[in-house]
All heavy atoms as TSV, in Angstrom:
chain	resi	resn	atom	element	x	y	z
A	1	MET	N	N	0.890	-1.085	0.013
A	1	MET	CA	C	0.017	-0.095	0.015
A	1	MET	C	C	0.812	1.244	0.071
A	1	MET	O	O	1.678	1.376	0.881
A	1	MET	CB	C	-0.774	0.022	1.241
A	1	MET	CG	C	-1.653	1.218	1.566
A	1	MET	SD	S	-3.352	1.182	1.020
A	1	MET	CE	C	-4.002	-0.424	1.478
A	2	PRO	N	N	0.749	2.045	-0.953
A	2	PRO	CA	C	1.585	3.269	-1.002
A	2	PRO	C	C	1.280	4.252	0.174
A	2	PRO	O	O	0.084	4.363	0.481
A	2	PRO	CB	C	1.096	4.010	-2.302
A	2	PRO	CG	C	0.673	2.855	-3.236
A	2	PRO	CD	C	0.003	1.929	-2.332
A	3	LYS	N	N	2.159	4.767	0.744
A	3	LYS	CA	C	2.030	5.727	1.879
A	3	LYS	C	C	1.176	6.838	1.625
A	3	LYS	O	O	0.537	7.318	2.469
A	3	LYS	CB	C	3.519	6.090	2.340
A	3	LYS	CG	C	3.444	6.851	3.667
A	3	LYS	CD	C	4.908	7.153	4.221
A	3	LYS	CE	C	4.873	7.965	5.343
A	3	LYS	NZ	N	6.224	8.198	5.792
A	4	SER	N	N	1.219	7.275	0.351
A	4	SER	CA	C	0.339	8.616	-0.123
A	4	SER	C	C	-1.126	8.237	0.104
A	4	SER	O	O	-1.769	9.155	0.133
A	4	SER	CB	C	0.746	8.903	-1.431
A	4	SER	OG	O	0.349	7.782	-2.417
A	5	TYR	N	N	-1.520	6.988	0.047
A	5	TYR	CA	C	-2.940	6.723	0.193
A	5	TYR	C	C	-3.418	7.088	1.643
A	5	TYR	O	O	-4.491	7.505	1.828
A	5	TYR	CB	C	-3.270	5.258	-0.076
A	5	TYR	CG	C	-2.996	4.819	-1.451
A	5	TYR	CD1	C	-2.711	5.679	-2.538
A	5	TYR	CD2	C	-3.392	3.450	-1.843
A	5	TYR	CE1	C	-2.528	5.225	-3.852
A	5	TYR	CE2	C	-3.218	3.067	-3.106
A	5	TYR	CZ	C	-2.886	3.965	-4.172
A	5	TYR	OH	O	-2.690	3.458	-5.463
A	6	LEU	N	N	-2.497	6.972	2.574
A	6	LEU	CA	C	-2.867	7.187	3.951
A	6	LEU	C	C	-2.594	8.652	4.384
A	6	LEU	O	O	-3.358	9.203	4.987
A	6	LEU	CB	C	-1.924	6.304	4.936
A	6	LEU	CG	C	-2.292	4.755	4.799
A	6	LEU	CD1	C	-1.244	3.948	5.600
A	6	LEU	CD2	C	-3.666	4.442	5.158
A	7	GLY	N	N	-1.443	9.175	3.808
A	7	GLY	CA	C	-1.078	10.563	3.936
A	7	GLY	C	C	-1.146	11.083	5.508
A	7	GLY	O	O	-0.975	10.293	6.351
A	8	GLU	N	N	-1.528	12.312	5.605
A	8	GLU	CA	C	-1.700	12.793	7.033
A	8	GLU	C	C	-3.118	12.386	7.488
A	8	GLU	O	O	-3.309	12.439	8.705
A	8	GLU	CB	C	-1.640	14.409	6.895
A	8	GLU	CG	C	-0.320	14.922	6.713
A	8	GLU	CD	C	0.678	14.641	7.781
A	8	GLU	OE1	O	0.322	14.619	8.895
A	8	GLU	OE2	O	1.833	14.208	7.423
A	9	GLY	N	N	-3.985	11.991	6.574
A	9	GLY	CA	C	-5.363	11.686	6.963
A	9	GLY	C	C	-6.203	12.766	7.505
A	9	GLY	O	O	-5.785	13.958	7.412
A	10	SER	N	N	-7.372	12.415	7.881
A	10	SER	CA	C	-8.354	13.620	8.337
A	10	SER	C	C	-9.316	12.818	9.293
A	10	SER	O	O	-9.473	11.785	9.266
A	10	SER	CB	C	-9.096	14.139	7.235
A	10	SER	OG	O	-9.942	13.196	6.615
A	11	LYS	N	N	-9.836	13.646	10.209
A	11	LYS	CA	C	-10.892	13.198	11.101
A	11	LYS	C	C	-12.114	13.110	10.497
A	11	LYS	O	O	-12.599	14.010	9.700
A	11	LYS	CB	C	-10.902	14.013	12.382
A	11	LYS	CG	C	-9.645	13.978	13.179
A	11	LYS	CD	C	-9.667	14.824	14.524
A	11	LYS	CE	C	-8.442	14.639	15.188
A	11	LYS	NZ	N	-8.376	15.538	16.359
A	12	GLY	N	N	-12.936	11.997	10.809
A	12	GLY	CA	C	-14.223	11.781	10.273
A	12	GLY	C	C	-14.990	10.995	11.390
A	12	GLY	O	O	-14.605	10.483	12.349
A	13	GLU	N	N	-16.267	11.011	11.106
A	13	GLU	CA	C	-17.179	10.225	11.985
A	13	GLU	C	C	-17.730	8.941	11.388
A	13	GLU	O	O	-18.040	8.885	10.229
A	13	GLU	CB	C	-18.495	11.177	12.288
A	13	GLU	CG	C	-19.302	10.427	13.401
A	13	GLU	CD	C	-20.509	11.358	13.761
A	13	GLU	OE1	O	-20.337	12.567	13.778
A	13	GLU	OE2	O	-21.598	10.788	14.050
A	14	PHE	N	N	-17.686	7.979	12.329
A	14	PHE	CA	C	-18.064	6.589	11.878
A	14	PHE	C	C	-19.003	5.867	13.014
A	14	PHE	O	O	-18.394	5.756	14.082
A	14	PHE	CB	C	-16.976	5.675	11.441
A	14	PHE	CG	C	-17.295	4.272	11.095
A	14	PHE	CD1	C	-17.957	3.987	9.792
A	14	PHE	CD2	C	-17.199	3.105	11.916
A	14	PHE	CE1	C	-18.311	2.831	9.504
A	14	PHE	CE2	C	-17.481	1.931	11.631
A	14	PHE	CZ	C	-18.089	1.727	10.402
A	15	GLU	N	N	-20.122	5.827	12.736
A	15	GLU	CA	C	-21.136	5.194	13.796
A	15	GLU	C	C	-21.023	5.909	15.062
A	15	GLU	O	O	-20.980	5.303	16.103
A	15	GLU	CB	C	-20.848	3.675	13.930
A	15	GLU	CG	C	-21.243	2.845	12.611
A	15	GLU	CD	C	-21.137	1.380	12.768
A	15	GLU	OE1	O	-20.860	0.928	13.858
A	15	GLU	OE2	O	-21.485	0.729	11.802
A	16	GLY	N	N	-21.032	7.162	14.976
A	16	GLY	CA	C	-21.073	8.094	16.237
A	16	GLY	C	C	-19.768	8.263	16.936
A	16	GLY	O	O	-19.741	9.009	17.937
A	17	ILE	N	N	-18.605	7.816	16.308
A	17	ILE	CA	C	-17.355	8.074	16.922
A	17	ILE	C	C	-16.532	8.665	15.993
A	17	ILE	O	O	-16.596	8.435	14.825
A	17	ILE	CB	C	-16.631	6.835	17.577
A	17	ILE	CG1	C	-16.384	5.825	16.385
A	17	ILE	CG2	C	-17.438	6.170	18.654
A	17	ILE	CD1	C	-15.518	4.625	16.851
A	18	GLU	N	N	-15.535	9.533	16.530
A	18	GLU	CA	C	-14.605	10.262	15.573
A	18	GLU	C	C	-13.348	9.369	15.488
A	18	GLU	O	O	-12.795	8.820	16.388
A	18	GLU	CB	C	-14.078	11.586	16.395
A	18	GLU	CG	C	-13.213	12.328	15.342
A	18	GLU	CD	C	-12.942	13.729	16.028
A	18	GLU	OE1	O	-12.222	13.693	16.892
A	18	GLU	OE2	O	-13.399	14.701	15.532
A	19	ILE	N	N	-12.979	9.187	14.028
A	19	ILE	CA	C	-11.845	8.319	13.653
A	19	ILE	C	C	-11.037	8.983	12.647
A	19	ILE	O	O	-11.369	9.968	12.194
A	19	ILE	CB	C	-12.320	6.975	13.055
A	19	ILE	CG1	C	-13.203	7.178	11.809
A	19	ILE	CG2	C	-13.075	6.166	14.094
A	19	ILE	CD1	C	-13.446	6.007	11.004
A	20	MET	N	N	-9.752	8.494	12.488
A	20	MET	CA	C	-8.894	9.012	11.542
A	20	MET	C	C	-9.117	8.283	10.087
A	20	MET	O	O	-9.280	7.040	10.120
A	20	MET	CB	C	-7.402	8.776	11.863
A	20	MET	CG	C	-6.992	9.752	12.999
A	20	MET	SD	S	-7.215	11.428	12.644
A	20	MET	CE	C	-6.017	11.744	11.329
A	21	LEU	N	N	-9.363	9.032	9.168
A	21	LEU	CA	C	-9.447	8.455	7.778
A	21	LEU	C	C	-8.279	8.660	6.946
A	21	LEU	O	O	-7.565	9.489	7.115
A	21	LEU	CB	C	-10.719	9.244	7.113
A	21	LEU	CG	C	-12.099	9.223	7.842
A	21	LEU	CD1	C	-12.986	10.107	7.230
A	21	LEU	CD2	C	-12.619	7.833	7.914
A	22	PRO	N	N	-8.194	7.714	5.891
A	22	PRO	CA	C	-6.986	7.908	4.956
A	22	PRO	C	C	-7.128	9.107	4.148
A	22	PRO	O	O	-8.193	9.667	3.953
A	22	PRO	CB	C	-6.976	6.589	4.114
A	22	PRO	CG	C	-8.341	6.007	4.232
A	22	PRO	CD	C	-8.946	6.652	5.628
A	23	ALA	N	N	-6.026	9.643	3.702
A	23	ALA	CA	C	-5.955	10.915	2.809
A	23	ALA	C	C	-6.814	10.627	1.492
A	23	ALA	O	O	-7.371	11.582	0.964
A	23	ALA	CB	C	-4.593	11.336	2.514
A	24	ASP	N	N	-6.759	9.459	0.940
A	24	ASP	CA	C	-7.387	9.056	-0.230
A	24	ASP	C	C	-8.166	7.908	-0.044
A	24	ASP	O	O	-7.672	6.641	-0.313
A	24	ASP	CB	C	-6.351	8.892	-1.468
A	24	ASP	CG	C	-7.040	8.903	-2.764
A	24	ASP	OD1	O	-8.255	8.608	-2.864
A	24	ASP	OD2	O	-6.354	9.232	-3.729
A	25	PRO	N	N	-9.430	8.042	0.439
A	25	PRO	CA	C	-10.162	6.795	0.893
A	25	PRO	C	C	-10.464	5.771	-0.376
A	25	PRO	O	O	-10.427	4.593	-0.248
A	25	PRO	CB	C	-11.395	7.322	1.485
A	25	PRO	CG	C	-11.233	8.767	1.701
A	25	PRO	CD	C	-10.065	9.201	1.021
A	26	ASP	N	N	-10.732	6.373	-1.532
A	26	ASP	CA	C	-11.120	5.688	-2.736
A	26	ASP	C	C	-9.968	4.795	-3.174
A	26	ASP	O	O	-10.045	3.542	-3.286
A	26	ASP	CB	C	-11.493	6.485	-3.851
A	26	ASP	CG	C	-11.937	5.794	-5.073
A	26	ASP	OD1	O	-12.852	4.923	-5.020
A	26	ASP	OD2	O	-11.179	5.840	-6.141
A	27	LYS	N	N	-8.701	5.369	-3.285
A	27	LYS	CA	C	-7.494	4.584	-3.553
A	27	LYS	C	C	-7.125	3.541	-2.526
A	27	LYS	O	O	-6.740	2.362	-2.857
A	27	LYS	CB	C	-6.276	5.461	-3.857
A	27	LYS	CG	C	-6.426	6.189	-5.040
A	27	LYS	CD	C	-5.148	6.953	-5.446
A	27	LYS	CE	C	-5.224	7.708	-6.665
A	27	LYS	NZ	N	-4.052	8.623	-6.904
A	28	TYR	N	N	-7.377	3.903	-1.237
A	28	TYR	CA	C	-7.100	2.836	-0.116
A	28	TYR	C	C	-8.020	1.659	-0.196
A	28	TYR	O	O	-7.625	0.636	-0.140
A	28	TYR	CB	C	-7.416	3.720	1.243
A	28	TYR	CG	C	-7.150	2.834	2.371
A	28	TYR	CD1	C	-5.957	2.472	2.951
A	28	TYR	CD2	C	-8.297	2.278	3.060
A	28	TYR	CE1	C	-5.659	1.685	4.098
A	28	TYR	CE2	C	-8.106	1.584	4.173
A	28	TYR	CZ	C	-6.806	1.165	4.665
A	28	TYR	OH	O	-6.765	0.342	5.801
A	29	LEU	N	N	-9.292	2.056	-0.311
A	29	LEU	CA	C	-10.360	0.868	-0.367
A	29	LEU	C	C	-10.236	0.072	-1.651
A	29	LEU	O	O	-10.326	-1.122	-1.606
A	29	LEU	CB	C	-11.763	1.435	-0.301
A	29	LEU	CG	C	-12.096	2.036	0.921
A	29	LEU	CD1	C	-13.429	2.699	0.976
A	29	LEU	CD2	C	-12.246	0.964	2.133
A	30	THR	N	N	-9.764	0.674	-2.798
A	30	THR	CA	C	-9.629	0.025	-4.123
A	30	THR	C	C	-8.414	-0.945	-3.921
A	30	THR	O	O	-8.461	-2.112	-4.491
A	30	THR	CB	C	-9.504	0.916	-5.223
A	30	THR	OG1	O	-10.665	1.705	-5.367
A	30	THR	CG2	C	-9.227	0.262	-6.537
A	31	ASN	N	N	-7.449	-0.471	-3.344
A	31	ASN	CA	C	-6.249	-1.201	-3.100
A	31	ASN	C	C	-6.519	-2.580	-2.289
A	31	ASN	O	O	-6.038	-3.564	-2.536
A	31	ASN	CB	C	-5.202	-0.505	-2.419
A	31	ASN	CG	C	-3.781	-1.112	-2.315
A	31	ASN	OD1	O	-3.563	-1.982	-1.399
A	31	ASN	ND2	N	-2.919	-0.797	-3.218
A	32	ILE	N	N	-7.357	-2.457	-1.292
A	32	ILE	CA	C	-7.754	-3.543	-0.538
A	32	ILE	C	C	-8.764	-4.506	-1.142
A	32	ILE	O	O	-8.639	-5.745	-1.182
A	32	ILE	CB	C	-8.159	-3.072	0.977
A	32	ILE	CG1	C	-7.100	-2.413	1.689
A	32	ILE	CG2	C	-8.652	-4.310	1.781
A	32	ILE	CD1	C	-7.499	-1.739	2.973
A	33	TYR	N	N	-9.821	-3.951	-1.572
A	33	TYR	CA	C	-11.079	-4.581	-2.002
A	33	TYR	C	C	-11.304	-4.731	-3.513
A	33	TYR	O	O	-12.222	-5.356	-3.956
A	33	TYR	CB	C	-12.301	-4.039	-1.349
A	33	TYR	CG	C	-12.236	-4.045	0.183
A	33	TYR	CD1	C	-12.138	-2.960	0.952
A	33	TYR	CD2	C	-12.324	-5.329	0.861
A	33	TYR	CE1	C	-11.978	-2.921	2.243
A	33	TYR	CE2	C	-12.211	-5.324	2.267
A	33	TYR	CZ	C	-12.058	-4.221	2.844
A	33	TYR	OH	O	-12.018	-4.024	4.351
A	34	GLY	N	N	-10.534	-4.070	-4.378
A	34	GLY	CA	C	-10.803	-3.937	-5.821
A	34	GLY	C	C	-11.977	-3.031	-5.971
A	34	GLY	O	O	-11.955	-1.924	-5.452
A	35	ASP	N	N	-12.902	-3.386	-6.802
A	35	ASP	CA	C	-14.109	-2.584	-7.041
A	35	ASP	C	C	-15.124	-2.718	-5.799
A	35	ASP	O	O	-16.049	-3.508	-5.876
A	35	ASP	CB	C	-14.822	-3.210	-8.296
A	35	ASP	CG	C	-15.857	-2.076	-8.799
A	35	ASP	OD1	O	-16.086	-1.140	-8.045
A	35	ASP	OD2	O	-16.667	-2.423	-9.806
A	36	TYR	N	N	-14.695	-1.957	-4.789
A	36	TYR	CA	C	-15.498	-2.088	-3.522
A	36	TYR	C	C	-16.877	-1.465	-3.688
A	36	TYR	O	O	-17.778	-1.645	-2.819
A	36	TYR	CB	C	-14.896	-1.285	-2.337
A	36	TYR	CG	C	-14.656	0.155	-2.571
A	36	TYR	CD1	C	-15.633	1.038	-1.967
A	36	TYR	CD2	C	-13.596	0.787	-3.287
A	36	TYR	CE1	C	-15.561	2.372	-2.188
A	36	TYR	CE2	C	-13.501	2.081	-3.403
A	36	TYR	CZ	C	-14.448	2.952	-2.823
A	36	TYR	OH	O	-14.308	4.315	-2.952
A	37	MET	N	N	-17.182	-0.783	-4.766
A	37	MET	CA	C	-18.514	-0.123	-4.964
A	37	MET	C	C	-19.600	-1.107	-5.667
A	37	MET	O	O	-20.727	-0.906	-5.643
A	37	MET	CB	C	-18.446	1.141	-5.750
A	37	MET	CG	C	-17.705	2.298	-5.120
A	37	MET	SD	S	-18.465	2.787	-3.456
A	37	MET	CE	C	-19.825	3.675	-4.092
A	38	GLN	N	N	-18.999	-2.186	-6.084
A	38	GLN	CA	C	-19.865	-3.296	-6.726
A	38	GLN	C	C	-20.151	-4.411	-5.706
A	38	GLN	O	O	-19.199	-5.001	-5.185
A	38	GLN	CB	C	-19.157	-3.876	-7.953
A	38	GLN	CG	C	-19.819	-4.883	-8.631
A	38	GLN	CD	C	-20.967	-4.245	-9.433
A	38	GLN	OE1	O	-21.054	-3.154	-9.846
A	38	GLN	NE2	N	-22.002	-5.066	-9.466
A	39	PRO	N	N	-21.412	-4.673	-5.391
A	39	PRO	CA	C	-21.699	-5.763	-4.469
A	39	PRO	C	C	-21.157	-7.160	-4.938
A	39	PRO	O	O	-21.297	-7.425	-6.196
A	39	PRO	CB	C	-23.133	-5.766	-4.255
A	39	PRO	CG	C	-23.719	-4.795	-5.250
A	39	PRO	CD	C	-22.604	-4.075	-5.928
A	40	PRO	N	N	-20.861	-8.088	-4.068
A	40	PRO	CA	C	-20.463	-9.463	-4.637
A	40	PRO	C	C	-21.564	-10.150	-5.244
A	40	PRO	O	O	-22.776	-9.734	-4.922
A	40	PRO	CB	C	-19.855	-10.080	-3.263
A	40	PRO	CG	C	-20.538	-9.322	-2.188
A	40	PRO	CD	C	-20.765	-8.060	-2.592
A	41	PRO	N	N	-21.410	-11.132	-5.892
A	41	PRO	CA	C	-22.386	-12.027	-6.488
A	41	PRO	C	C	-23.214	-12.522	-5.299
A	41	PRO	O	O	-22.787	-12.752	-4.199
A	41	PRO	CB	C	-21.733	-13.064	-7.156
A	41	PRO	CG	C	-20.272	-12.777	-7.302
A	41	PRO	CD	C	-20.024	-11.709	-6.172
A	42	VAL	N	N	-24.554	-12.810	-5.559
A	42	VAL	CA	C	-25.520	-13.223	-4.546
A	42	VAL	C	C	-24.969	-14.532	-3.756
A	42	VAL	O	O	-25.070	-14.560	-2.569
A	42	VAL	CB	C	-26.938	-13.654	-5.189
A	42	VAL	CG1	C	-27.857	-14.242	-4.199
A	42	VAL	CG2	C	-27.486	-12.413	-5.854
A	43	GLU	N	N	-24.307	-15.460	-4.439
A	43	GLU	CA	C	-23.928	-16.707	-3.844
A	43	GLU	C	C	-22.560	-16.359	-2.880
A	43	GLU	O	O	-22.180	-17.304	-1.964
A	43	GLU	CB	C	-23.399	-17.759	-4.790
A	43	GLU	CG	C	-22.257	-17.471	-5.755
A	43	GLU	CD	C	-22.680	-16.640	-7.037
A	43	GLU	OE1	O	-23.907	-16.186	-7.147
A	43	GLU	OE2	O	-21.663	-16.471	-7.780
A	44	LYS	N	N	-22.101	-15.277	-2.948
A	44	LYS	CA	C	-20.846	-14.856	-2.161
A	44	LYS	C	C	-21.325	-13.929	-0.838
A	44	LYS	O	O	-20.450	-13.540	-0.191
A	44	LYS	CB	C	-19.781	-14.371	-2.807
A	44	LYS	CG	C	-19.055	-15.391	-3.700
A	44	LYS	CD	C	-17.680	-14.873	-4.118
A	44	LYS	CE	C	-16.994	-16.064	-4.926
A	44	LYS	NZ	N	-15.630	-15.622	-5.218
A	45	ARG	N	N	-22.582	-13.646	-0.926
A	45	ARG	CA	C	-23.008	-12.660	0.144
A	45	ARG	C	C	-23.411	-13.522	1.350
A	45	ARG	O	O	-24.596	-13.901	1.530
A	45	ARG	CB	C	-24.268	-11.945	-0.420
A	45	ARG	CG	C	-23.999	-11.047	-1.484
A	45	ARG	CD	C	-25.084	-10.304	-2.078
A	45	ARG	NE	N	-24.979	-9.684	-3.311
A	45	ARG	CZ	C	-25.879	-8.994	-4.012
A	45	ARG	NH1	N	-27.006	-8.943	-3.609
A	45	ARG	NH2	N	-25.566	-8.629	-5.223
A	46	VAL	N	N	-22.453	-13.604	2.275
A	46	VAL	CA	C	-22.810	-14.377	3.489
A	46	VAL	C	C	-22.292	-13.408	4.676
A	46	VAL	O	O	-21.372	-12.580	4.475
A	46	VAL	CB	C	-21.933	-15.784	3.464
A	46	VAL	CG1	C	-22.422	-16.593	2.421
A	46	VAL	CG2	C	-20.441	-15.394	3.328
A	47	ALA	N	N	-22.906	-13.622	5.754
A	47	ALA	CA	C	-22.550	-12.866	6.959
A	47	ALA	C	C	-21.260	-13.508	7.547
A	47	ALA	O	O	-20.899	-14.606	7.462
A	47	ALA	CB	C	-23.683	-13.074	7.949
A	48	HIS	N	N	-20.458	-12.519	8.060
A	48	HIS	CA	C	-19.159	-13.008	8.630
A	48	HIS	C	C	-19.190	-12.661	10.193
A	48	HIS	O	O	-18.141	-12.505	10.746
A	48	HIS	CB	C	-18.060	-12.198	7.967
A	48	HIS	CG	C	-17.909	-12.484	6.536
A	48	HIS	ND1	N	-17.450	-13.769	6.066
A	48	HIS	CD2	C	-18.319	-11.842	5.444
A	48	HIS	CE1	C	-17.316	-13.726	4.716
A	48	HIS	NE2	N	-17.931	-12.582	4.339
A	49	HIS	N	N	-20.481	-12.509	10.721
A	49	HIS	CA	C	-20.568	-12.277	12.164
A	49	HIS	C	C	-21.229	-13.464	12.855
A	49	HIS	O	O	-22.047	-14.060	12.228
A	49	HIS	CB	C	-21.353	-10.999	12.354
A	49	HIS	CG	C	-20.809	-9.774	11.588
A	49	HIS	ND1	N	-19.797	-9.017	12.122
A	49	HIS	CD2	C	-21.191	-9.230	10.463
A	49	HIS	CE1	C	-19.504	-8.064	11.312
A	49	HIS	NE2	N	-20.414	-8.106	10.255
A	50	TYR	N	N	-20.895	-13.842	13.999
A	50	TYR	CA	C	-21.381	-14.931	14.657
A	50	TYR	C	C	-21.902	-14.316	16.123
A	50	TYR	O	O	-21.335	-13.424	16.592
A	50	TYR	CB	C	-20.307	-15.920	14.820
A	50	TYR	CG	C	-19.798	-16.417	13.547
A	50	TYR	CD1	C	-18.533	-15.830	12.967
A	50	TYR	CD2	C	-20.549	-17.441	12.760
A	50	TYR	CE1	C	-18.131	-16.318	11.770
A	50	TYR	CE2	C	-20.180	-17.649	11.499
A	50	TYR	CZ	C	-18.917	-17.197	11.043
A	50	TYR	OH	O	-18.455	-17.605	9.861
A	51	CYS	N	N	-22.755	-15.185	16.592
A	51	CYS	CA	C	-23.304	-14.796	17.884
A	51	CYS	C	C	-23.171	-15.891	18.778
A	51	CYS	O	O	-23.266	-17.152	18.468
A	51	CYS	CB	C	-24.906	-14.554	17.750
A	51	CYS	SG	S	-25.679	-14.139	19.402
A	52	THR	N	N	-22.733	-15.597	20.041
A	52	THR	CA	C	-22.518	-16.690	21.067
A	52	THR	C	C	-23.550	-16.428	22.045
A	52	THR	O	O	-23.794	-15.356	22.678
A	52	THR	CB	C	-21.105	-16.481	21.668
A	52	THR	OG1	O	-20.114	-16.601	20.761
A	52	THR	CG2	C	-20.857	-17.544	22.822
A	53	VAL	N	N	-24.346	-17.526	22.380
A	53	VAL	CA	C	-25.420	-17.379	23.425
A	53	VAL	C	C	-24.866	-18.193	24.617
A	53	VAL	O	O	-24.519	-19.444	24.539
A	53	VAL	CB	C	-26.606	-18.091	22.898
A	53	VAL	CG1	C	-27.695	-18.217	23.927
A	53	VAL	CG2	C	-27.144	-17.314	21.672
A	54	ILE	N	N	-25.027	-17.678	25.763
A	54	ILE	CA	C	-24.611	-18.251	27.035
A	54	ILE	C	C	-25.886	-18.247	27.936
A	54	ILE	O	O	-26.312	-17.213	28.294
A	54	ILE	CB	C	-23.442	-17.552	27.756
A	54	ILE	CG1	C	-22.315	-17.660	26.785
A	54	ILE	CG2	C	-23.186	-18.161	29.113
A	54	ILE	CD1	C	-21.024	-16.792	27.349
A	55	ASP	N	N	-26.391	-19.357	28.245
A	55	ASP	CA	C	-27.661	-19.577	29.000
A	55	ASP	C	C	-27.415	-20.684	30.015
A	55	ASP	O	O	-27.413	-21.861	29.420
A	55	ASP	CB	C	-28.885	-19.773	28.197
A	55	ASP	CG	C	-30.193	-19.802	28.976
A	55	ASP	OD1	O	-30.133	-19.972	30.267
A	55	ASP	OD2	O	-31.251	-19.551	28.381
A	56	LEU	N	N	-27.134	-20.483	31.168
A	56	LEU	CA	C	-26.787	-21.548	32.116
A	56	LEU	C	C	-27.996	-22.354	32.593
A	56	LEU	O	O	-27.950	-23.348	33.325
A	56	LEU	CB	C	-26.227	-20.813	33.451
A	56	LEU	CG	C	-24.853	-20.081	33.092
A	56	LEU	CD1	C	-24.336	-19.542	34.343
A	56	LEU	CD2	C	-23.753	-21.012	32.410
A	57	GLU	N	N	-29.202	-21.944	32.046
A	57	GLU	CA	C	-30.424	-22.681	32.386
A	57	GLU	C	C	-30.796	-23.646	31.375
A	57	GLU	O	O	-31.689	-24.563	31.581
A	57	GLU	CB	C	-31.574	-21.684	32.533
A	57	GLU	CG	C	-31.313	-20.576	33.557
A	57	GLU	CD	C	-31.144	-21.195	35.068
A	57	GLU	OE1	O	-31.950	-22.093	35.386
A	57	GLU	OE2	O	-30.264	-20.762	35.819
A	58	LYS	N	N	-30.218	-23.616	30.261
A	58	LYS	CA	C	-30.571	-24.489	29.124
A	58	LYS	C	C	-29.317	-25.283	28.638
A	58	LYS	O	O	-28.264	-24.759	28.551
A	58	LYS	CB	C	-31.304	-23.824	27.861
A	58	LYS	CG	C	-32.531	-23.117	28.280
A	58	LYS	CD	C	-33.005	-22.385	26.968
A	58	LYS	CE	C	-34.369	-21.604	27.341
A	58	LYS	NZ	N	-34.785	-20.914	26.087
A	59	PRO	N	N	-29.617	-26.537	28.132
A	59	PRO	CA	C	-28.457	-27.274	27.611
A	59	PRO	C	C	-27.963	-26.745	26.211
A	59	PRO	O	O	-28.815	-26.180	25.511
A	59	PRO	CB	C	-28.986	-28.764	27.532
A	59	PRO	CG	C	-30.406	-28.708	27.382
A	59	PRO	CD	C	-30.743	-27.427	28.307
A	60	TYR	N	N	-26.865	-26.895	25.837
A	60	TYR	CA	C	-26.326	-26.445	24.568
A	60	TYR	C	C	-27.028	-27.094	23.439
A	60	TYR	O	O	-27.062	-26.353	22.341
A	60	TYR	CB	C	-24.810	-26.660	24.398
A	60	TYR	CG	C	-24.468	-28.100	24.175
A	60	TYR	CD1	C	-24.237	-28.565	22.846
A	60	TYR	CD2	C	-24.194	-29.074	25.116
A	60	TYR	CE1	C	-23.837	-29.794	22.498
A	60	TYR	CE2	C	-23.911	-30.392	24.818
A	60	TYR	CZ	C	-23.736	-30.751	23.412
A	60	TYR	OH	O	-23.405	-32.027	23.206
A	61	THR	N	N	-27.564	-28.233	23.632
A	61	THR	CA	C	-28.231	-28.915	22.433
A	61	THR	C	C	-29.454	-28.253	21.938
A	61	THR	O	O	-29.746	-28.370	20.812
A	61	THR	CB	C	-28.620	-30.368	22.852
A	61	THR	OG1	O	-29.367	-30.380	24.048
A	61	THR	CG2	C	-27.369	-31.176	23.044
A	62	GLU	N	N	-30.000	-27.285	22.856
A	62	GLU	CA	C	-31.122	-26.465	22.376
A	62	GLU	C	C	-30.725	-25.489	21.415
A	62	GLU	O	O	-31.535	-24.810	20.667
A	62	GLU	CB	C	-31.944	-25.975	23.563
A	62	GLU	CG	C	-32.462	-26.860	24.349
A	62	GLU	CD	C	-33.514	-26.364	25.376
A	62	GLU	OE1	O	-34.048	-25.276	25.137
A	62	GLU	OE2	O	-33.698	-26.947	26.461
A	63	TYR	N	N	-29.371	-25.112	21.233
A	63	TYR	CA	C	-28.947	-23.981	20.357
A	63	TYR	C	C	-28.164	-24.596	19.224
A	63	TYR	O	O	-27.655	-23.720	18.390
A	63	TYR	CB	C	-28.029	-23.145	21.300
A	63	TYR	CG	C	-28.706	-22.387	22.331
A	63	TYR	CD1	C	-28.716	-22.805	23.645
A	63	TYR	CD2	C	-29.601	-21.404	22.106
A	63	TYR	CE1	C	-29.319	-22.149	24.604
A	63	TYR	CE2	C	-30.355	-20.656	22.964
A	63	TYR	CZ	C	-30.161	-21.141	24.341
A	63	TYR	OH	O	-30.872	-20.463	25.429
A	64	THR	N	N	-27.947	-25.953	19.171
A	64	THR	CA	C	-27.175	-26.448	18.112
A	64	THR	C	C	-28.001	-27.391	17.243
A	64	THR	O	O	-29.152	-27.833	17.598
A	64	THR	CB	C	-25.907	-27.213	18.532
A	64	THR	OG1	O	-26.384	-28.378	19.309
A	64	THR	CG2	C	-25.089	-26.345	19.285
A	65	LYS	N	N	-27.481	-27.841	16.042
A	65	LYS	CA	C	-28.239	-28.860	15.315
A	65	LYS	C	C	-27.968	-30.309	15.829
A	65	LYS	O	O	-28.616	-31.142	15.531
A	65	LYS	CB	C	-27.718	-28.835	13.829
A	65	LYS	CG	C	-28.029	-27.391	13.151
A	65	LYS	CD	C	-27.578	-27.363	11.759
A	65	LYS	CE	C	-27.909	-26.008	11.214
A	65	LYS	NZ	N	-27.379	-25.851	9.875
A	66	VAL	N	N	-26.942	-30.435	16.784
A	66	VAL	CA	C	-26.741	-31.679	17.324
A	66	VAL	C	C	-27.789	-31.943	18.431
A	66	VAL	O	O	-27.920	-31.177	19.278
A	66	VAL	CB	C	-25.270	-31.760	17.965
A	66	VAL	CG1	C	-24.935	-33.061	18.637
A	66	VAL	CG2	C	-24.305	-31.390	16.881
A	67	LYS	N	N	-28.395	-33.117	18.408
A	67	LYS	CA	C	-29.340	-33.409	19.417
A	67	LYS	C	C	-28.866	-34.888	20.005
A	67	LYS	O	O	-28.336	-35.621	19.500
A	67	LYS	CB	C	-30.785	-33.627	18.925
A	67	LYS	CG	C	-31.202	-32.301	18.247
A	67	LYS	CD	C	-31.756	-31.451	19.421
A	67	LYS	CE	C	-32.318	-30.132	18.973
A	67	LYS	NZ	N	-32.861	-29.344	19.921
C-alpha cells in the first residue's frame, strides 16, 4: 500500500465516533477490495458475524443442530 494513500489523514465520524480516515479513501479501499462499490455475487453474500449465546439454564443442544 503506497504511503500516499494514507497521508496525513483527516478526522471523520463513523457510527457516532470520531476516527482518522486515510488521505485518499477511494484509492485505499480499491487497493484492499478492488471494485468495492460493486456488491459481490449473490452466492458470495454471506454474513461474517457470529453470535454466542450463554444460558446457564438450558443445555447447549437446544442451540445447536446436534441433538
